[in-house]
N, C-alpha and C positions, 0 to 999 in steps of 0.2 A: 107522611103525606095524608091529608084528609082523602077518605074514600071517594068523595065527589071531585077532587081536584083532577086534572088531566095532565097526563105526562107526555111531554114532546121529545123526541130524538131527532136532531137535525143534522144531516150529513151533507156537505157540499164540496163539489170538486169541478175544477176546470178540466174537463175529461179527455177531449181530444179523440183520438182514433180508438175504436174498441178492439180490445183482445181479451181472450178468456181469463187470463190472470187478473186483469183489471176488475172485471165483473166479479171474480171470485173474491176479490179484496172488498169490493163495495158490500157484497152479501155477508161477508165474515163480519163486518162491522154491524150490520143490521141483526144478525143472529145473536152477536154479543149483547146488543142493546135489548133484545127480547129477553134473553137469559137472565140479565141482570135487573130487569123491571119488576117492581113488586105491585104494579098497578094494572087493574083490568081496563081502566080507562087510558089507553096510550095511542099515541099517533107518531108514525114514523115518517120522516119526510126525507126524501133523496133529491137533491138538487144538482143538476148537472149543466155545465156551460161548455160552449164550443163542442157540442155532439155532432159528429158527421151525420147528416140527415139521412144517407143511405143506410146507417147501421142503428137508427133508433128502434125499428121492429125487433132487430136481433137482441138489443139490450132489454127491451120490454118483455119479450118472451122469456129470456134468461131469468129475469127477476120474477115473473109469473110462475115459472116452473120451479123456482126455489122457495117459494113462499110456503111457510107452514100452513097446516090445514086451518080453516076458520079465518084466515086473513083475505081482505079484499084490497084492491088497489085502484086508485084514480090517477089518470095521467093527462098531463098537459104539455103542449109543444108551442113554443114560440116560432112561427113559420119564417123561414128566411125569404127576404124580398127577392122577386124574380130579377130586379135589377142586378143583384151581385151573386145570384145563385150559383152560376156557371163558375165563378172564380172562388167563392168561399162558402160552400154548402154546409154550414154549421147552424146549429139551433140550441135554444134553452129547453130543457126538459125537466119538469118536475113530477115526481111520484109521490103520492100520499097514501100510505098504507095503514090499515087499521083492522081491528079484530071484528069479526062478525059472528053472530049477531052483536050489534053494539048495545051496551047497557041502556035500559030504558026504552029499548026498540026505537030508537030515533035515528034515522039515517043521516049519513054525512051528505050535505048539499055543497057541492063545488061549482062556483062560477068563476071561469077563468077569463082574464082580460090581458089583452096585449097592448102595450104602450109603444106606439110606433116612434119614428125618428124624430117627429115633431115635438116629442117630450124633451128633447135634448135643448140645452139653452142656447141662445144666439151667441155666436162667436165668429171671430175673425179667421180662425182656422177652419173653414168650412170644408176644406179639402180633406182634412182628418174626419170629419163627420161623414162625408160622402163615402169614404173609403172603409171605415170601420162601423159606421152607425148601424147599418142594417144587418151586421152579425152580432150586434150587442143590444142592450136594452134591458127592459124589465118583463117578467112575466109573473103576473099577480094572481094568486088563487083566493077568493073570498070564501070561507068555510063557515059552516055551522054544525056544532056538535053539542048534542044535549042542550040544546037551546042557547048556546054561548057562540057568540061570532068571534073569528079571529082572521087575520089576513097573512098569507105567507107570500113574500115577494122574492123570487129568485132573479138575480141581477148579474149583468156582465157590463161593467162600465169602460168607455173607452179610455185611452191614456195618450197624452201628449206632453203636457208640462203641469206645473202647479196650478196655475190659473184655470186651465181647462178642466183639470180633475176637481177643484173646488166647485166650479160651476156645474159639472156633472152630478156631484153627490148633492148639492144644494137642490138642483132640479128633482131628484129623486125624492129628497124629504118633503120637498113642497108637495109634491104629488100626493103623498100620503099624510099630509099634515092634519087632516080632519079625520083620519081613520084611527080607531082605537085597537089595542091589542094586535100588534104587528110584529112579525119576525122577518128581518131582511137578511138574507144569505147570499153568498156568491163571491165573484170576483170584483173587488172594488178597484183593483189595479192601483193600489197605493204601494209606496216604497219607502224604505228607510233611508233617510239623507245621512248615510254613514258609509265611510270607506277607509282605505289603509291609513290616511292621515289621522283619522280619529282615534285609532287604536292607541297610538302612544302620545297623544296630545289632549290637553284640556280644551282646546279650541276644535270645534267641528263644524265647518260651514260648507255644506255640500249642496250643490245645486240640484233640485227636484227636476229631472228630465230623463227621457227615454234611454238615450245612448250615452255612455261614458267611456273614457279611455279604459281599455283592459288593464294597464299597469297600475290603475288606481285602486283596483279591488282584488289583486292577486293575494296578499297576505290575508285579507279577510276572508277570501274563499277557503284558503288552507284552514284557518280557524275554524270556520263553520263545519268543515268536514271532520275534523278532529272532535268537535262537539257532537257531531251527528252519529258518531260511533258510540260515545259514552253517555249521551243524553244529559249530561250535567255541565251546563255553562250559564249559571244564573247571572253573571255579571254581563256577559255579552248578550243575553236575552233582554236584561234591563237597559243596556245601552241602546240596542236596536229598537226596542219598543218606545224609549223616551225620544227618538228621532224618527219615529214614524210619522209620515205626513199627515195621515188622517187623525191620528191622535193629537199632533200639534195643532191642527186646524180647530179643534174643539167643536167640529160641526155636530158630532155625535151628541155631545152634552147640550149644545145649542137647541137641538131640536127634540130634547127629552128623551133620547134613546140611552140604553145601557148596553155595556159590554162587560163581559167577565175578565178578570185579570188575565193577561196573556203570560203563561210561563213556559211556552214552547218556543222551539226555533222557527224561523220564518218559513213559509210555504212555498216561496218562489225565490230563486230560480233553480230547478232541479234538472239533473241530467235524466232523461226519461227511461234509459237502459240501465244505469249503474244506481240510480237513486241518490247520487252524491250531488252536492252543490256544484253548479257550473254557472258562473256569472258572466257568460258571454254568449253572443249570438253572431256567428260569422266573425268579422273583424272588430266588432264593437262590444264594449262591456255592457253589463246591466247591473242596476242597484238592486241588491237584495230587498225582499219586501214581504210583509205580512199583507199580502195581496187579498187573500181570501179571509173573510170575516163573517161573524154572525153576531147581529146586534138586534134588540127588542125593546119594545115599550109597551105600557099597559099592565095587564094583571099577570105579567110572567115574572118568574124568578128563576134564576140559574142554579142548578145543583152545583154544589162546591166541587172544584177540582175536576169537572167534566168537560171543560174547554180544552181541546187537544188537537194536535196534528197527528194524522195517521199515515203511516209510511207505506203507502200504495205507489209502486213504481208504474211508470207507462206514460207520464206527461211531464211538462216542465213545472207542474204545480203539485204539492201534495195536498190531498183532501184535509179538511178539518171537520169537527163534530162538536156538538153540545147538547147537554140534557136541560130541558126547561120543565117548569111546573106552572100550569095556569090555575089560579086560584079562582074557584067559582063562587064562593061565598061573597056576600055583599060588602062585608067590611075588610076583606083581604085585599092586598095590593101586590103589585109585582114587585116591585121597585126596589132595586138595591139601596137607593137613597132612602126610600120610605122605611126599608127595614133598619138602616142605620140610625134614622132619626127615632124609630120606635125603640131601638136598643138604648139609645141615649136617654130617651124619655123613661125607659124601664129602669136605668140606673138612677135617674133622679128621683123616681118614684120609690124605689127601694130605700134609697138614702132618706127620703122624706119619711117613709113609714118607720124607718128605724129611729129617726129623731123624734117623731111623735110618741113612738113606743117608749123611748128613753124619758121623755118629758112625763108621760103618764105614770112611768114607774116611780120617778122621783116624786111626782105629786102624791102617788099612793102611799109611799114610804113616809112622806112628810105627814099624811093625815092619820096614819098608824100611830106615830109618835105623839101626835097631838092628842088623840083619843086616849093613849096610854097616860099621857100627863095628866089629863082631865080626870081620868079614872082614879089615879094616884091621889090627886089633891082631894077629890071627893071622899075618898076611903080615909084619909088622914083627919078630914073635918069630922066624920062621924065618930072616930075614935076619941076626939077631944070631947 
């Protein structure tokens, strides 16, 4: 990585209630990211969703206490509306951690924005918005580092059905359509339209909805827990990602975002005590899902094999993490697609150079033969 490039480590988790083991797991990932970084220009982002408002200060103090020397932290909270505070006192929290003094002595300037319920699309399921909307939403941090601007969006989208999810995701992307260099992370509340019928059949037609019959996901839950122990189920991962609603909708591509290949098991739905998959809530079943995601656009590129699920117990979601590099030179680009185009172009250029070299060699050999022939004829004439 170029010395002027900036490295990002993104950690996101639908957190829930705070307990010491959960905070230790968060900081374990942070410490690992610091130890493996070879760049002095690094920013570490911890995005938490559904954090109990009463525990935010406890979490903040824990992180501060465990920061290495020379590191500083910025924090932002999406406040809970007073309308639902007494029923669902949760918040979105983003921590941005960086080393101080920053190279080039240029401070991080963080402007936080809160997007209210008015940002959600109009929908006929208004009761879902009124019940969920104020505990969810987006928390946007506009940052400047070494003269370069980027935006961090911590999100928690509501979930009801396919149309509602599509509208919510579209509204999010439209709010950021004129912003360059964006990283969006958090709980998209997407699901894989995949159940027991799909395991032994080539036909998989599962409705995208919140509640499903428990007996429709029993075998899938068993398979997931077997895979959860051995970490090797590429076929199941491929099937679940191919039936993921967010992937199928193509909204990520349509709005010019990128996502690294998903090679890990889903982050939802987990038993918070055992860490095993538990695809039910009360008497109802739940579709398994890659609910938690990290996507990006602009001058970002993902580090290979860094997109991963982290086995931190304590909530019905597992956290995920990703390493990104921000290219600061003017000719660089983020973009996985741009890199692919560049790779194809390089192959063509190499092939073209090889062909030109071959042609020049043939032409050169031909000229040598011609000169030798002329010299021979000239010598023969003199002898005569």
